[in-house]
C-alpha positions as CSV (number, residue, x, y, z in Angstrom):
1,M,-36.1,25.9,31.5
2,A,-34.8,26.0,27.9
3,S,-31.6,24.1,27.1
4,S,-28.4,26.0,26.6
5,S,-28.2,25.0,23.0
6,S,-31.6,26.7,22.3
7,V,-30.5,30.0,23.7
8,R,-27.0,30.0,22.3
9,P,-27.8,31.8,19.0
10,A,-29.2,34.8,20.8
11,G,-26.1,35.1,22.9
12,D,-23.6,34.6,20.1
13,L,-23.2,38.3,19.3
14,A,-22.5,39.1,22.9
15,L,-20.0,36.3,23.2
16,I,-18.2,37.4,20.0
17,K,-18.1,41.0,21.1
18,R,-16.6,40.0,24.4
19,L,-13.9,37.8,22.7
20,Q,-13.1,40.6,20.2
21,L,-12.5,43.0,23.1
22,E,-10.2,40.4,24.7
23,L,-8.3,39.8,21.5
24,A,-8.0,43.6,20.9
25,G,-6.0,44.0,24.1
26,E,-2.2,44.4,24.2
27,R,-1.2,40.7,24.0
28,A,1.7,38.8,22.5
29,F,1.3,36.5,19.5
30,Q,1.1,33.3,21.5
31,A,-1.2,34.8,24.1
32,L,-3.7,35.7,21.4
33,V,-3.7,32.2,20.0
34,D,-4.1,30.7,23.5
35,L,-7.0,33.0,24.3
36,A,-8.9,32.1,21.2
37,G,-8.3,28.4,21.6
38,D,-9.3,28.3,25.3
39,R,-12.5,30.3,24.7
40,L,-13.6,28.0,21.9
41,R,-13.0,24.9,24.1
42,E,-15.2,26.5,26.8
43,L,-18.0,27.8,24.5
44,L,-18.4,24.6,22.4
45,S,-17.4,21.9,24.9
46,A,-15.0,20.7,22.3
47,D,-12.9,17.5,22.5
48,L,-10.3,19.0,20.2
49,V,-9.4,22.6,19.3
50,G,-6.6,23.4,16.9
51,I,-5.3,26.7,15.5
52,A,-3.0,26.0,12.5
53,L,-1.0,28.7,10.7
54,L,1.1,28.5,7.6
55,E,4.8,28.7,7.9
56,S,6.8,31.4,6.2
57,D,7.1,29.2,3.1
58,R,3.4,28.7,3.0
59,L,3.9,25.0,2.2
60,L,3.8,23.7,5.8
61,L,1.4,24.2,8.7
62,S,2.3,24.5,12.3
63,A,0.0,24.4,15.3
64,P,0.7,27.1,18.0
65,Y,-2.4,25.8,19.7
66,L,-3.6,22.1,19.7
67,V,-5.5,20.7,22.7
68,E,-7.1,17.2,22.5
69,H,-9.1,15.9,25.4
70,G,-7.5,18.5,27.7
71,Q,-4.0,17.6,26.6
72,R,-1.8,20.2,25.0
73,S,0.5,19.0,22.2
74,C,2.9,20.6,19.7
75,P,3.2,18.5,16.5
76,A,5.9,18.9,14.0
77,P,5.0,21.0,10.9
78,W,2.9,19.0,8.4
79,T,1.6,19.4,4.9
80,P,-2.0,20.7,4.5
81,T,-4.3,17.9,3.6
82,G,-8.0,17.0,3.5
83,L,-10.4,19.5,5.0
84,G,-7.7,21.9,6.1
85,A,-6.2,22.1,2.6
86,Q,-9.6,22.8,1.2
87,V,-10.2,25.7,3.7
88,L,-6.8,27.2,2.8
89,R,-7.5,26.9,-0.9
90,T,-11.1,28.3,-0.9
91,G,-11.0,30.6,2.1
92,K,-14.4,29.3,3.1
93,A,-15.5,27.8,6.4
94,L,-16.5,24.1,6.2
95,G,-17.9,21.3,8.4
96,A,-17.4,17.6,8.0
97,G,-18.5,14.4,9.6
98,T,-14.9,13.1,10.1
99,H,-11.5,14.5,11.1
100,A,-10.8,14.6,7.3
101,G,-7.1,15.2,7.8
102,A,-7.3,18.8,8.9
103,L,-4.9,18.3,11.8
104,P,-2.3,15.7,12.6
105,A,-3.9,12.4,13.7
106,G,-3.6,11.7,17.4
107,A,-3.2,8.3,19.1
108,G,-6.9,8.1,20.0
109,P,-10.1,7.7,18.0
110,Q,-10.8,10.3,15.3
111,P,-13.5,12.9,16.0
112,G,-16.9,12.3,14.4
113,S,-17.6,16.0,13.8
114,I,-15.4,18.9,12.9
115,L,-15.8,22.6,12.0
116,C,-13.0,24.5,10.2
117,A,-12.8,28.2,9.5
118,P,-10.1,30.3,7.8
119,V,-7.9,32.8,9.6
120,V,-7.4,35.7,7.2
121,S,-4.7,38.4,7.4
122,G,-5.1,41.3,5.0
123,M,-6.3,39.6,1.8
124,E,-4.7,36.2,2.4
125,T,-5.7,33.1,4.3
126,I,-2.9,32.4,6.7
127,G,-4.3,29.4,8.5
128,F,-7.5,28.0,10.1
129,V,-9.3,27.2,13.3
130,A,-10.6,23.7,13.8
131,V,-13.0,22.5,16.5
132,A,-14.1,18.9,16.9
133,R,-16.3,16.6,18.9
134,M,-16.2,12.8,19.1
135,P,-19.9,12.2,18.3
136,A,-21.2,12.5,14.7
137,R,-23.4,15.4,13.8
138,A,-22.5,17.1,17.1
139,F,-22.6,20.7,15.8
140,R,-25.4,23.0,14.7
141,P,-25.3,25.8,12.1
142,H,-24.8,28.5,14.8
143,D,-21.7,26.7,16.0
144,L,-20.0,27.2,12.6
145,R,-21.0,30.9,12.6
146,L,-19.3,31.2,16.0
147,V,-16.1,29.5,14.9
148,K,-16.0,31.7,11.7
149,A,-16.3,34.9,13.8
150,V,-13.6,33.8,16.2
151,A,-11.3,32.9,13.3
152,A,-11.9,36.3,11.7
153,S,-11.3,38.2,15.0
154,L,-8.1,36.2,15.5
155,G,-6.8,37.1,12.1
156,V,-7.3,40.8,12.7
157,A,-5.7,40.5,16.2
158,L,-2.7,38.6,14.8
159,D,-2.2,41.1,12.0
160,K,-2.0,43.9,14.6
161,A,0.3,41.9,16.9
162,R,2.8,40.9,14.2
163,P,5.9,43.2,14.1
164,A,6.7,44.9,10.9
165,G,9.8,42.8,10.4
166,D,8.2,39.5,11.4
167,A,9.4,36.4,9.5
168,R,5.9,35.7,8.2
169,E,6.2,38.0,5.2
170,Y,3.3,36.4,3.4
171,R,3.1,38.8,0.5
172,K,6.8,38.3,-0.4
173,G,7.2,36.0,-3.3
174,T,3.5,35.4,-3.7
175,G,3.6,34.2,-7.3
176,Q,6.3,31.6,-6.6
177,R,4.5,30.3,-3.5
178,D,1.2,30.2,-5.3
179,A,2.8,28.0,-8.0
180,E,4.2,25.8,-5.3
181,L,0.9,25.5,-3.5
182,E,-0.8,24.7,-6.8
183,L,1.7,21.9,-7.4
184,I,1.0,20.5,-3.9
185,A,-2.7,20.9,-4.2
186,G,-2.7,19.1,-7.6
187,M,-0.6,16.3,-6.2
188,Q,-2.7,16.0,-3.1
189,Q,-5.9,15.9,-5.2
190,G,-4.5,13.1,-7.3
191,L,-3.2,11.2,-4.2
192,D,-6.6,11.4,-2.5
193,A,-8.0,9.3,-5.4
194,N,-7.0,6.0,-3.7
195,L,-4.2,5.3,-6.2
196,S,-2.1,2.2,-6.2
197,L,1.6,2.3,-5.1
198,D,2.7,2.4,-8.8
199,A,0.2,5.1,-9.7
200,I,1.4,7.3,-6.8
201,V,5.0,7.0,-8.0
202,E,3.9,7.9,-11.6
203,L,1.9,10.9,-10.4
204,V,4.8,12.2,-8.2
205,G,7.3,11.7,-10.9
206,A,5.2,13.5,-13.5
207,K,4.5,16.4,-11.2
208,L,8.1,16.9,-10.2
209,T,9.2,16.7,-13.9
210,E,6.8,19.6,-14.6
211,A,7.7,21.6,-11.5
212,F,11.5,21.7,-11.4
213,D,13.8,23.5,-13.7
214,A,15.9,20.4,-13.9
215,N,16.9,17.8,-16.5
216,G,16.3,14.7,-14.5
217,V,13.8,13.3,-12.0
218,A,14.1,9.8,-10.4
219,V,11.9,8.1,-7.8
220,A,13.1,4.8,-6.3
221,W,12.2,2.3,-3.6
222,F,14.9,2.0,-0.9
223,D,15.9,-0.7,1.5
224,E,18.0,0.9,4.2
225,E,19.4,-2.4,5.6
226,S,20.9,-3.5,2.3
227,M,21.2,0.0,0.8
228,Q,19.4,-1.4,-2.2
229,V,17.9,1.2,-4.6
230,T,15.2,0.1,-7.0
231,P,14.4,2.8,-9.5
232,V,10.7,2.9,-10.5
233,Y,10.5,6.3,-12.3
234,V,13.4,7.9,-14.2
235,C,13.0,10.8,-16.6
236,E,15.9,12.7,-18.3
237,N,15.4,15.8,-20.4
238,G,11.6,15.1,-20.6
239,I,12.1,11.6,-21.8
240,R,10.9,8.6,-19.7
241,M,13.9,6.2,-19.4
242,P,13.6,2.4,-19.8
243,A,13.8,0.3,-16.7
244,I,17.0,0.9,-14.6
245,A,18.4,-2.2,-12.8
246,P,18.5,-2.1,-9.0
247,F,21.8,-1.0,-7.5
248,T,23.5,-0.5,-4.1
249,A,23.7,3.1,-2.9
250,Q,27.3,4.2,-2.2
251,P,28.1,5.6,1.3
252,T,28.9,9.0,0.0
253,E,29.0,12.0,2.4
254,A,25.7,13.2,1.0
255,N,23.9,9.8,1.3
256,V,25.2,9.2,4.8
257,R,24.0,12.7,6.0
258,M,20.6,12.3,4.3
259,L,20.0,8.9,6.1
260,R,21.4,10.2,9.4
261,E,19.3,13.4,9.5
262,R,16.3,12.0,7.5
263,A,16.5,15.3,5.5
264,P,17.2,16.5,1.9
265,V,20.8,17.0,0.8
266,V,22.1,19.1,-2.1
267,V,25.3,18.5,-4.1
268,N,25.8,21.5,-6.2
269,R,29.1,20.5,-7.7
270,V,29.5,16.8,-8.6
271,D,33.1,15.6,-8.9
272,P,33.3,13.1,-11.8
273,G,36.5,11.7,-10.3
274,K,34.8,10.7,-7.1
275,Q,31.3,9.8,-8.2
276,G,30.1,7.8,-11.2
277,A,26.7,7.7,-12.9
278,V,24.2,4.9,-12.2
279,P,24.4,2.5,-15.2
280,G,21.9,3.6,-17.8
281,T,21.8,7.2,-16.7
282,K,24.0,10.3,-17.1
283,L,26.1,11.9,-14.4
284,P,24.6,15.3,-13.4
285,R,26.5,18.4,-12.6
286,S,24.4,19.1,-9.5
287,Y,21.6,17.3,-7.8
288,M,19.4,17.2,-4.7
289,R,18.0,14.1,-3.0
290,T,15.5,13.5,-0.2
291,P,14.3,10.4,1.7
292,V,10.7,9.3,1.6
293,L,9.7,8.3,5.1
294,A,7.1,5.9,6.4
295,G,7.2,6.8,10.1
296,E,10.9,6.6,10.9
297,R,11.8,4.2,8.1
298,V,13.3,5.4,4.8
299,I,11.2,3.6,2.1
300,G,12.1,5.6,-0.9
301,L,14.4,8.3,-2.5
302,V,13.5,11.2,-4.8
303,T,16.4,12.7,-6.8
304,I,16.3,15.9,-8.9
305,D,19.3,16.2,-11.3
306,N,20.6,19.1,-13.4
307,F,23.0,18.0,-16.2
308,E,23.8,21.5,-17.4
309,R,24.6,23.7,-14.4
310,A,26.4,23.5,-11.1
311,D,24.8,25.4,-8.2
312,A,21.4,24.7,-9.7
313,F,19.4,24.3,-6.5
314,G,18.6,26.7,-3.7
315,D,16.6,26.7,-0.4
316,T,13.3,27.1,-2.1
317,D,13.9,24.0,-4.2
318,V,14.9,22.0,-1.2
319,R,11.9,23.1,0.8
320,L,9.5,22.2,-2.0
321,L,11.2,18.8,-2.5
322,R,10.9,18.1,1.3
323,V,7.1,18.9,1.2
324,V,6.6,16.7,-1.9
325,A,8.4,13.8,-0.2
326,G,6.3,14.3,2.9
327,V,3.1,14.2,0.8
328,M,4.3,11.1,-1.0
329,G,5.3,9.3,2.2
330,V,1.8,9.8,3.7
331,A,0.2,8.6,0.4
332,L,2.4,5.5,0.2
333,Q,1.6,4.6,3.8
334,T,-2.1,5.0,3.1
335,A,-1.8,2.9,-0.1
336,R,0.1,0.2,1.7
337,L,-2.5,0.0,4.4
338,R,-5.2,-0.1,1.7
339,D,-3.2,-2.9,-0.1
340,E,-2.9,-4.8,3.2
341,T,-6.6,-4.5,3.8
342,D,-7.3,-5.7,0.3
343,R,-4.9,-8.6,0.8
344,L,-6.6,-9.6,4.0
345,Q,-10.0,-9.4,2.4
346,E,-8.8,-11.5,-0.5
347,M,-7.3,-14.0,2.0
348,V,-10.7,-14.3,3.7
349,R,-12.4,-14.7,0.4
350,R,-9.9,-17.4,-0.7
351,R,-10.2,-19.2,2.6
352,S,-14.0,-19.2,2.3
353,A,-13.8,-20.6,-1.2
354,E,-11.3,-23.3,-0.1
355,L,-13.7,-24.4,2.7
356,A,-16.6,-24.4,0.4
357,L,-14.7,-26.6,-2.1
358,V,-13.6,-29.0,0.5
359,S,-17.1,-29.3,1.9
360,K,-18.5,-29.9,-1.5
361,I,-16.0,-32.7,-2.1
362,Q,-16.7,-34.3,1.3
363,Q,-20.4,-34.4,0.7
364,A,-19.9,-36.0,-2.8
365,M,-17.6,-38.6,-1.3
366,A,-20.2,-39.5,1.3
367,K,-22.7,-40.3,-1.4
368,E,-20.6,-41.9,-4.1
369,P,-18.8,-45.2,-3.4
370,E,-17.2,-45.6,-6.8
371,I,-13.5,-44.4,-6.8
372,E,-13.5,-43.6,-10.5
373,A,-16.6,-41.3,-10.1
374,I,-15.1,-39.7,-7.0
375,T,-11.8,-39.1,-8.8
376,R,-13.6,-37.4,-11.7
377,F,-15.7,-35.3,-9.4
378,V,-12.7,-34.3,-7.3
379,G,-10.6,-33.5,-10.4
380,D,-13.4,-31.3,-12.0
381,S,-14.1,-29.5,-8.7
382,L,-10.4,-28.8,-8.1
383,W,-9.7,-27.8,-11.7
384,E,-12.6,-25.3,-11.6
385,G,-11.7,-24.0,-8.1
386,L,-8.0,-23.4,-8.8
387,G,-8.7,-21.8,-12.2
388,V,-5.8,-23.4,-13.9
389,P,-5.8,-24.8,-17.5
390,L,-4.4,-28.2,-16.6
391,L,-5.0,-30.6,-13.7
392,H,-4.0,-34.2,-13.5
393,I,-4.2,-36.9,-10.8
394,W,-1.9,-40.0,-10.6
395,W,-2.2,-43.3,-8.6
396,W,0.9,-44.9,-7.1
397,N,1.5,-47.7,-4.6
398,Q,-2.0,-49.1,-4.7
399,D,-0.9,-52.7,-4.1
400,Q,-0.1,-53.9,-0.7
401,D,1.9,-57.0,-1.8
402,Q,5.7,-56.8,-2.0
403,D,5.9,-57.5,-5.7
404,Q,4.4,-54.2,-6.9
405,D,6.3,-52.1,-9.3
406,L,6.9,-48.8,-7.4
407,D,8.5,-47.3,-10.5
408,Q,5.2,-47.1,-12.3
409,I,2.7,-44.3,-11.8
410,R,-0.7,-44.4,-13.5
411,L,-3.0,-41.6,-14.7
412,A,-6.3,-41.4,-12.9
413,Y,-7.6,-38.0,-14.2
414,W,-6.4,-35.5,-16.8
415,N,-8.2,-32.2,-17.8
416,F,-6.7,-29.6,-20.0
417,G,-9.1,-26.7,-20.8
418,G,-12.1,-29.0,-20.4
419,E,-10.6,-31.7,-22.7
420,Y,-10.3,-35.0,-20.8
421,G,-7.5,-37.6,-21.2
422,N,-8.0,-41.4,-20.8
423,P,-7.0,-42.8,-17.4
424,G,-4.8,-45.8,-17.0
425,M,-1.6,-44.7,-18.8
426,G,1.5,-45.8,-17.0
427,Y,4.7,-43.7,-16.7
428,P,8.0,-44.5,-15.0
429,V,8.6,-42.6,-11.8
430,S,12.3,-42.6,-12.5
431,D,11.7,-40.6,-15.6
432,M,9.8,-37.8,-13.7
433,G,12.9,-36.1,-12.3
434,P,14.1,-35.3,-8.7
435,C,10.7,-33.9,-7.5
436,A,8.8,-37.1,-7.9
437,P,10.5,-38.8,-4.9
438,M,10.1,-35.6,-2.9
439,V,6.3,-35.8,-3.3
440,L,5.8,-39.6,-3.4
441,V,8.3,-40.6,-0.8
442,E,8.9,-37.6,1.4
443,Q,5.2,-36.5,1.2
444,K,6.3,-32.9,0.4
445,S,4.3,-30.4,-1.7
446,F,5.9,-27.8,-3.9
447,V,5.2,-24.9,-6.3
448,A,7.5,-23.8,-9.1
449,S,6.2,-20.3,-10.1
450,N,8.7,-19.3,-12.8
451,W,11.5,-20.6,-15.0
452,A,14.1,-20.0,-12.4
453,E,12.3,-22.1,-9.8
454,H,11.7,-24.8,-12.5
455,E,15.5,-24.9,-13.1
456,A,16.2,-25.0,-9.3
457,L,13.9,-28.0,-8.9
458,G,15.0,-29.8,-12.0
459,L,11.5,-29.8,-13.7
460,T,11.4,-31.1,-17.3
461,C,8.7,-31.4,-19.9
462,M,7.2,-34.7,-21.0
463,P,7.8,-35.5,-24.7
464,G,5.1,-34.0,-26.9
465,T,3.7,-31.5,-24.3
466,V,4.1,-27.8,-23.7
467,R,6.2,-26.6,-20.8
468,S,4.1,-24.9,-18.1
469,R,5.1,-21.6,-16.4
470,T,3.6,-22.6,-13.0
471,V,3.6,-26.2,-11.7
472,A,2.3,-27.3,-8.3
473,A,2.1,-30.8,-6.8
474,A,0.7,-32.3,-3.6
475,P,0.7,-35.9,-2.4
476,I,-2.4,-38.1,-2.1
477,V,-1.9,-39.6,1.4
478,G,-3.7,-42.7,2.7
479,L,-3.0,-44.7,5.8
480,Q,0.6,-44.1,6.5
481,R,1.5,-44.2,2.8
482,V,1.4,-42.1,-0.3
483,L,-1.1,-43.3,-2.9
484,G,-0.5,-40.8,-5.6
485,L,-0.3,-37.1,-6.4
486,V,-2.3,-34.1,-7.7
487,I,-0.6,-31.8,-10.2
488,A,-1.9,-28.3,-11.3
489,E,-0.3,-26.4,-14.1
490,D,-0.6,-23.1,-16.0
491,D,1.2,-22.8,-19.3
492,E,0.6,-19.0,-19.6
493,R,0.8,-17.4,-16.1
494,E,3.6,-17.3,-13.6
495,Y,2.7,-17.4,-9.9
496,A,-0.7,-18.9,-10.8
497,I,-0.7,-21.1,-7.7
498,D,-0.2,-19.5,-4.3
499,A,0.1,-20.9,-0.8
500,S,-3.7,-21.0,-0.3
501,A,-4.2,-22.9,-3.5
502,L,-1.5,-25.4,-2.6
503,R,-3.1,-25.9,0.8
504,T,-6.3,-26.7,-0.9
505,M,-4.5,-29.3,-3.1
506,E,-3.0,-30.9,0.1
507,I,-6.4,-31.1,1.8
508,V,-8.1,-32.6,-1.3
509,G,-5.2,-35.1,-1.6
510,A,-5.8,-36.3,1.9
511,L,-9.6,-36.6,1.2
512,L,-8.9,-38.5,-2.0
513,G,-6.4,-40.8,-0.2
514,G,-9.1,-41.7,2.4
515,A,-11.6,-42.4,-0.4
516,L,-9.1,-44.7,-2.2
517,E,-8.3,-46.6,1.0
518,S,-12.1,-47.1,1.6
519,A,-12.4,-48.4,-2.0
520,R,-9.6,-50.9,-1.4
521,L,-11.3,-52.2,1.8
522,R,-14.6,-52.7,-0.1
523,D,-12.9,-54.4,-3.1
524,P,-9.3,-55.6,-2.5
525,G,-9.0,-56.5,-6.1
526,W,-9.7,-53.0,-7.4
527,R,-7.1,-51.7,-9.9
528,P,-7.0,-48.5,-12.1
529,T,-8.1,-49.2,-15.7
530,S,-5.3,-49.5,-18.3
531,S,-5.8,-47.4,-21.5
532,P,-3.7,-44.8,-23.4
533,G,-3.7,-41.2,-22.2
534,S,-1.8,-37.9,-22.1
535,S,0.2,-35.9,-19.5
536,A,2.2,-32.8,-19.3
537,T,5.1,-31.8,-17.0
538,A,7.6,-34.4,-15.9
539,F,9.3,-33.7,-12.7
């Protein structure tokens, strides 16, 4: 007996005619939608069927029918994205190998196959029908034809069922809505290009500056706990403003309401006696502001200012701003997830490089008994692995007798840009600042990544050398004592040494300490050579 899939195309016409007769009956709006959705679930054995229709503003979608794995749900209105936005824009039925953002993402795995067909009323696309299955490549060409036919029949039926005075007056204000949709589509197209967080802000700011009849646009990060506002995009009268310092948002009535309701607010008449301008900007006569949400958290603020007119903003402006903020929030969450993935991948890469470097040093130590050769190899390997211009290694506390001079530290290795210094130079520990005891006595590592951190730690510069922007140090630890320290410096870059690099320095310091102890056991009279050399940061 032939399979059902092989006989389906021949029976499609009968199925469609039967469904058209059912839809043509006297039914209420919701009943028509339910009938079409239920029939598609039965005919295509679908894991998900959704019918999405544009709201009256034509900027948001709602789903009067959404059933996933037999469970009915009613999601909040959302902004058209992905495959759904493409169907609305082109009016053409499409199929895809993934969910592609047509419908709100559920809690479970995303379907591997989806068909999407437009619902047309009159000459306009008013929504779409989406049918999905979990496996990839689960649909055949005749399945798409069936979904298209059902969507077309549903459009006709909805057009007849809609009362003359229904709120969905799609033809009203078409020009304005088309311009708004063009703005959203252009923004979505740009945000789909895997932009960074900064690039997303720039795109949103530029699009809003073009779209609104306003004098000012500002986009800022926001920390709700501290009420800290950090402006990242400010444009007034078409001119991009220089950096505006972070400030604390005032608990005005508008701000409190915006944060409480997680919704836009409009202040159409600003009272100069009660509200001042942010330093570096002008005070508007009217403005509207909306939160940018990541889930339930407010992560940003978008403000549109008008410096010339009071009562400058209406419901259409607020609606558009709300949609833009929604699109931006989704894009920022996606970008943050992408940045987090990149960060984790970089962490794995750095960890692998760290392990490879340590393994390389361990193998060399097992073959080379001479401590000078080991020190040179370790210094070269660490200098190359960390990618810093300057690396130096110092010996301290090599002698076990009680008469040793613990105020003297001697250079064992010095490499600045591939130029080597001569080992053996002595330097007073007492002249190296407060950080030397921290490393040599307390066995603590540290990183100073900028001038402020240098000042806090009391780092200074040795006479005749250039002050570095980043300085990191780790102890060389032997058997229950510190034998020296490893210092890495970068004279051009801040934050050149991160936690992973410092951990590598600590591990290498422990390996080098073990090698030095072994050398002392083999030759108790071993001492570092004494010859002039160079160094850099004193600390």
